[in-house]
N, C-alpha and C positions, 0 to 999 in steps of 0.2 A: 304544444311543443315542449313545454317544461315537463309535462307528465311523461312524455316519451323519453326525454333525456333522463329523468329520474328512474324510470322503469329499467332502462338499459344499464344505468349505473348500478342499480340494485342487483342486477343479474351478473355483474362483473364482466360484461362483454368488452369493456374498455381496457382491460388489463393488457391484452396483447398489443393494442394500439400504443399504450403507455410504454411498453417494453420496446416496441419498434422505434418510437421517437427517441427513447433513451439510447438505444443502440446507435442510431445515426449520430446523435450528439457525442457519444463516447468514442466512436470510430473515426469521425471526421478529422483529417489532418493528423492522424496518430503517429505518422512517420515524419511530421514536420520539424521535430527537434530530436537531437541525439539523446542517447541514454545519459542521465545526469549523475554527477558525483554527489555523495559517495555511495549510497546504498544501492540505487538502481544499477549503476555501472557495475558494481560488485556482483550482484545477482546475474545480470546479463552476461558478464564475462565468464563466470563460473559455468553457467549453462552452455555457453559457447565452447568452452574447453572440453566439457563433456561431449558435446555434439561433434567436436573435431576428433577426440581421442577414442570415443566409444566406451570409455570407462565411466559408468554411471553409478559406481559405488564409492568412489574416492573423489569428492569434489576438490578441484584445484583452482586457485586464484593466482594468476601470473606465475604459473608453473610450480606453485607451492601448495601443498595440501591444506585445505581450509574447511574445518568441520564446525564452524560456529552455528550452522543451522542444518537440520535434517534435509534430505534431498528432494522432497516432492516438488517444491517450487522450481528447482533446477530441472527436474524431469519434465514437468509440464512445459517449461520454457524451451527446453531442447526439442520437444515434440513440435512446438510452434515453429522453430527454426527449420525443421524438416518440411513443414508445410509452406511457410512464407519466406524462408531464407533467414540468415542471421543478421537481422537489422532491427531498428528501433520498433517498427510495427510488430515484428515477430516477438520481440521481447515483451510487448505490452498487450498483445491481442487477448490472451486468455484472462488477463485481469478484467477486461471489459465484459467477457462472458461471465465471470464470477459476479460482477455487479448486477448483471441482468438476472442471474439465478437468484441472487439475494432479493431483488425486487419481487420476483415470483414467490419466494419463500415468505417474505413479510406479508404478502397478500394471503397466502395459504394458511399461515399461522393465525392471522387475524380472523379468518373464516372459522378456523377450529375453535378459537377462544370466544369470539363474540357471536358467532352464528349470523353475522350481518355483513353482506358483501358490499354494502355502501361504506361501512366503516373500513372494510378491508381495502377498497380502492383508495380511500382517503389515506390510509396508512402507507400504502405503496407510494402515493404521490408525496406525502410528507417525507418518507425515507429518501426519495430522490432529491428533495430540497436541502438535505443536510450536506453542507460543504465537506465535512469530514469524510463522508462516504465516497464522494466523487474524487476527493484528493487521493484516496487509496487506489484509484484507477489510473492516476496520472503517472505513477512511477512504480517500477517493478520492485515489490517487496513481498514478504510472506503474509502480510496482514489481510489482504483481500481473500486469499485462499483459505487462511485459517478461519476467517469470519464465515465463509461459505460452509466449511465443514462443521463448524459449531452450529449454525442454523439448521443444517441438514440433520444433525444428530437430534436436535430438539424436535424438529418436525417429524422425523421418522419415529421417535419415541411416542409422541402424541398420537400418531396414526396407529401405532401398535396398541396403545391403550384403548383407542376408540373402536378399531376394527377387530381386535383380538387375533389378527393374522400374524404368524411368527416371522414372515419374511421382512416385516418392518423392523423387527428386533435385530435381525442380522444386518440390515442396512444401517441401523444405529451404531452397532459395533464397528462396521466398516468405516463410517464417517468419523468416528472417534479415532480409529486407527490411522486414517489418512491425515487427520488433524495433528495427531501425535507425530507423524512422520513429516509434518510441515513445520511445526514450531515447538514440539516437545510437550511437557506437562501442562502448559497453560491452556491447552484444549479442554481440560477438565473443569475449568473455573465456572463457566456458565452452566454446563450440564450438571455439575455438582449442586447448583442452586435450583435449577429449573426442573430437572427430571423427578426428584421426590415430590415437588409441588404438583407436577402434572399427574403423578400417581394419585394424589389426593383429589384432583379435579375429575379424573377419569378412572374410577376403580375398575380393576381387571377381574372379570368373573372367573376366568380359568386360573386355578391356583397352582397347578403343576407346571412350573416354568424351568425347572432345574436343567433339563436336557438342552433346551434352547439357549439358556444363558451360558452353559458350558461350551456349546458349539459356537455361540457368538463370541465368547472370549477367545476361542481359537482363531476366529476371523480377525479379532483385534490384534492378537499376538503376531499373526502373519503380516497384516497390513501396516501395523504400527511399530512393532518391536524388532522385526526380523533384521532390519538393516543395522540397528544398534548391536544386536547380538552377534552379527557377522563381524563387525569391527572389534568388538570386545574379544571374540574368539581369535582374531588376528593379533590383537595387542591389548592385554588387560588394563593398560594405562588409560584406555578410553573410559573406564568406569569413573575414575576421579575426574577426568576431563569433562564428561557430560554432567555428572551429578554435582560436583563441587564448582568447577570453573563456570559452567554455562547454565546452571540452575540456581544454586544457592548464592554464588557470588553476584550473579546478575540482579538478584532480588535485594541482597543485603549490602552490597558495596557499589562504589562508583567506578568499578574496574574498567568499564567501557566508556567512561566519560559522558554519561547520560543522566547525571543527577539533576533533579528538579525539586522544588519545595513540596511539602505535603499537599498544599492547596492547588497544585498545578492543574489536576484534572477537574477539580471543583470549579475552577474558572473556565477551563477550556471547553468542557462538555456543554454548558449552557451557551457559550459563544458560538460553538459550531453547530448548534441546533436551534438557534434563535428563530422565532420566539417560543417554539413548541415545548421545550423542556420546562422553561419557566412558567409558561401557560399551564402546563399539566400539574406542576407542583402547586401553583396558586389555587387552582380550582379543585384539585383532587385531595388535598391534605385532609379535609374534613371527612372524607369517605373511607379513609384507611382503616378505621376501626370497625367497619362493617363486616359481616360474616365472610369467611374465606371465599375469594373469587379469583378469576384470572387477573384482575387488576392488581391484587396483592402480589400475585406471582410476578407480574411485570415489574412492579416497584422493587421487589427483592432482586430480580434479574439485573436491575440497574444499580441498586444501592450496594450490594455486597461486593461485586467486582470492582466498583469505583473505590470502595474502601480498601480492598485488597491492593489494587494497583497504586493507590495513594500511599500505602505503607512502603511500597517498594522504592528503593533508592534510584533505580534505573527507570527512567520515564521517557517515552516518546509519544507523540500525538496519537499514532494509530494503535497503540497497545489496547486502548479501550474501545476500539471499533465495534466489538460484539455487543455493547450496551445500546447502540443506536437503533437496532430493530425494535427493542422493547420500548424505547422512547417514542418511536413512530407509531406503534400500535396504541399505546396509552394516550398519546396526543390526539390520535384520530378519534378515539372513544370520547375523550374530553371535549373535543371540538363539536361532536355531535350532540352533546347534552347541555352545553352552556347556552345562555340566553343570546338572542340576536344582538342585544345591546353590547354584551361582552365581546361577541365576535367582531363587531365593528371597531371596538377599541383595539383589539389585537391586530386587526387588519390595518389600521392606521400605523401601529407600531412597526409592522412588517414593511409597509410602504416606506416609512422613514428609514428603516434599516437598508432597504434596497437603494434608496437615494444616496445614503451615506456611502455605500459601496461604489456607486458610479462616480461620485465626487472624488473619492479616494483614488480611483483608477485614473481619472483625468488629471488629478493634481500630483500624482506620484512623482513625476519628473521634477516638480518644483519643491517638494517637501523632503526629498532625499538627495544625497550627493551623487547618486548613480545617474549615468547618462542613459535615459530610457528611450528606446526607439518605438514609434507607433507605426504599424503597417496599415494599409487600407483595410485589410480584413478586420483588424482590431477596431477601427472606427465604425465599420459596418455593424459589428456585434454590439458595440456600445450604443449605437443608434437603435438597434432592435431592443436592447434592454431598456432604453429610454422610452420607446413606444409602449413597451409592456408596463412600465411604471405609470405612464400616462393613462393607459387603460385601467390599471389598478386604482389609480386615484379617482378617475371618473366614475368607476363602478364601485367605489368604496362602500356604498351602502348595500351592495349585492354580494353578500359574503360567500355565496356559493362559488365565486370565482377565486377566492383567496388562496386556497390550496393549489389548484392548477397553476395559478400565476407564480406562486412560490417555486413550484417545481420547474416551470419553464425558465424562470429567471436563473436558477442555479445551473440548469443545463446550458443556457447561453453563457454563463460565467465559465463553465468548463470549456466550451468551444473557444472563448476569448483567451483562456489560459494557454491553449495550444499555439495560438498565433503570437501571444506575448513571448512565450519561451522560444519560438522560432525566430522572432525578431531581436531577442535579447539573450544570446547564448552565454554571454559573460555573467549576467545576473542569474540565469538558470543553471549555471555551473555545467554547461554543455560544451564538451571539447571535440565534438564531431568535426568541425571545420579544421581544428588544429591537427587532428589525427590524419585527415585526408591530405592536408597540405604537407605534413611531415612525410607521409608515404611517398609523395611525388619527388621528394628530395633524396630518397634513398637510392643506393646502388644495390646490385644483386647480393653483394657480400656484406652490406651494411646493417646496422641495427638502429632501432628507435630507442633512445635512452631518455629517461625522465629523471631530473635532478630533485632529489629529496621529497618526492611525493609518490604516494600510491595512486596510480592513475589508470585503473582498468578500462575506463571509457576509451582511452587512446588505443589500447590493445584490441578492444572490441571493434571499433570503427575502422581501424587500419587492417584488421584481420592479420595482425602481425605481432609476434611476441615482443615485449618491451623489457628493457633492462632498467631496473630501478637503482639509482645511486643514493645510498643512505647516508645522510649527514645530520641525523638527529630528529627527524620528523617521526612522531609516535605512530603514525599510520604505517610505517615501514618496520615496526617491531613485530615481525612475522613469527608465527609459531612453526618451528621446524623440527620439533621433537619426533614427529611421526615420519619424517623423511628417512628412507632407507639408504639413499646414496647422497653424494654431494652435488648432484646435478643442479639443485636449486641455486647453488652459488653462481651459476651462470646468469641468473635472472635477478639476483639481488646482490649488489656489490657495495661494500663499505667505501666511504669516501677516501680512506687511507689505503685502499687496495693498490698494489704496485702496478696492476694493469692500467690504471688511470694515469700512469707516468709515461706510457708508451704511445707515441703518435699513431702507430700502426693500428692500435685498438679502435681508433676513431675513424679510420679510413672508410669512406662511403657511408658514414653513419649520420644520424640526426640527434641533436640534443634539445630537449624541451624543458623549459623552466618557467615557473610563474614569474611575472614581472618583478614582484617584490623580492623573490629569491635571486633573480639575476643581478640585483644591485649589491648583493653581499660579497664580501672580500673573497671568501672561499671559492665562489663560483668563477672568479677570474682565472683560477688555475685550469679549469676546463674550457673556458671560453677561448683561450689562446690556441686551442687545437682546431678552431674553425675560422673560416674566412668570411662567411656570409651570415646575415642575420635578418630575420623577419619578426614582426610582432603581429599577433592575431588574437582577438578576444581575450586580452589580458595575459597572454603567454608569449614567451620568446622562443623562436625556433632557430637554432644554430645549425649550419651545415656547410659543406664544402662544395664548390662548383663541380658538377659532374665532368666538366671538361678538364679538370686538373688531373 
């Protein structure tokens, strides 16, 4: 039986089974919680406004043009709305597809580099076990899409070097173009490191490549630069906006309030890939001085981007997502060559890590000030995780189960997260219930107003424009320099605006405020225009009875 299992594993026949199980875990209860503030709600609402208006070239957030990111993420999400409708499932669906593609790509790249399908299957399973990877599928952002395009560019380039066929070169340029249209120049960081090293690994016999590279460059310009050129043609100010504000300043300043210390990623990456990154460093350091091989390529794939992003002032967890495929492949190779004794040691460390996670989940309500609700589904998932750990502990000496158990545990953790966020909207920063309740209080000529917060999740779930009342919150310092009319002033009102002095302005409307904001003195000025009040998920909803 063991020989049959091993033979099938070596042939890679379990890959599609792994992808199927991953797909089920990623898609289950995907609509169970609303889009969350701040990033996911922002992307979801911009895509929704594109879907509603039909204008796919000028992204808008709450009726104001918003060019912080290129449009590919919005386009893909808007496509999903056309298929599934404008809801949380539609907002997140293609994120899950991106993760499944990444699993396949990690397997394929492992096969190309190692020529060993057993290592490739192990790499795919290890990749699934990384919490950082699955976190990227829980909330709509650009990162999962960018990571997919980066991996595709590396894979296509390697295929071009191996097969000598030019269509892989065009696909490389297309992937880079789509990546550039997803998040700008950061798409080049991993390819700039890996592609020259792949050239060294796989020498190309055909020397005349000029025509194909020129043609490929045209593909890149069309797929990656055309949107930028169109906007610059409309308004030359976009050159400074993209180059200075959203490239140089993002790297060099804390303009977007995302500053972290230099060591942030050096601590985060090992924690989000435990124990695999630490294991690989510990057992592979002595082999780095060996003749050039794919292992050195993978280590440089990890080290150079980590150093680059560590230098950046602006840091978020998922900025370094593209280094995790390399960690998975090198960890799989390391796991295959270390002694059984060392495997047992790391298996015990992993079991302890899993136990620590479960204890933390069960005790969260006691060690934090938050009121955490546990649903039946959450207890069922924790029970399954406990059974998995029991199996892991009983079979601790059979290390062939270590990697599959690690993957299964993380997939269960992902499913648990969906039920956790569904049961705890306040902690998840989910305002879907607030949006739905507010909409029921509106009259036909009323508005949903939000006090001193940028709250696109309410606009998204209510499918209703919102009016933001600005009273100092930095999230409402909107960029309006590209607006050609004053229409935006209907959706963003300063607290001192004279319209807020007129009772007729509030007729049939609803005002939403965070509980902490509702206690402030300034808020009382607005509160007096309403007769009814409800509190829900940490928010106050003010309205007037429809009978009045």
